[in-house]
Structures are given as structure tokens and as C-alpha cells.
C-alpha positions, 0 to 999 in steps of 0.5 A, spaced: 694 752 776 699 757 776 698 764 780 701 770 776 699 777 777 699 782 772 703 788 773 704 794 769 710 795 765 716 798 769 716 805 765 709 806 769 711 804 775 717 808 775 714 814 772 716 821 774 710 824 779 713 831 780 714 835 774 722 837 773 724 844 775 727 848 770 734 851 772 733 858 776 737 864 774 741 868 780 735 873 779 730 868 781 733 866 787 728 864 792 722 866 788 720 859 786 718 856 792 721 850 796 722 844 793 718 840 798 718 832 797 723 831 791 729 827 790 735 832 792 741 831 788 745 836 792 747 836 799 750 841 804 752 840 811 750 846 816 753 845 823 748 848 829 749 849 836 745 845 841 740 851 842 739 852 834 737 844 833 733 844 839 729 850 836 728 847 829 726 841 832 721 845 837 718 848 830 718 842 827 714 839 832 709 845 833 708 845 825 706 838 826 701 839 831 698 845 828 698 842 821 697 835 822 702 833 817 709 830 818 714 835 816 722 833 816 727 838 818 730 838 811 723 841 808 723 846 814 730 848 813 728 849 805 722 853 806 726 858 811 731 858 806 726 860 800 723 865 805 730 868 806 732 868 799 726 871 797 726 877 801 733 878 799 732 878 792 726 883 793 729 887 798 736 887 797 741 890 803 734 892 806 732 885 807 732 881 814 737 876 812 742 882 810 741 886 816 742 880 821 749 878 817 751 886 817 750 886 825 754 879 826 
């Protein structure tokens, strides 16, 4: 007697589990929230000092301990970027990021 397992069709196995994001206009920058755990089609390389990378790792581990969830560096950076862009969209040149960039 052959043993066969009935599997669901491929379209059910590979269905999208996250709704597709609508393209954001420049006016909406930072207002949609971080993208979280989805496949990302674009890549950006950022170089950090040893101290900056250590700070990111410490923040990630603190959040992991406090929230009890695994948070990777990419999610942490995307969330921080979303906060900074939202502040910039809301406050313009009075935003924290604008003040820091003007001082550097």
C-alpha cells in the first residue's frame, strides 16, 4: 500500500500573508510605520563606527530582554528611520533630525 500525503495546492502554500503596501508619496514619508518582517526589495548600505554598531547591538539586546521578542538590527533601524522621517514630516526644520544634521 503506497503512502501518499495530500498536500494543499501550491498557490495556497505560497500565498501572500501580508497585504501589499501602497506606494507612499513624499508627503507621507514616515507616516506609514516601519515595514517590519516582510521581504524587502531594496538595499542600502550604511557604515557605522564600532561604537555606533555596539550601541545598536546593545539597544537590540535591551529590547529583546524587555519585550521578550527577537528583534533584528534591520527592524530596529527601520523603526528608528520611520520615527525620524515622521518627525521630519511633522516638524520640518524644527525636527530632531534636522537640528542634528544642521549642527554637524
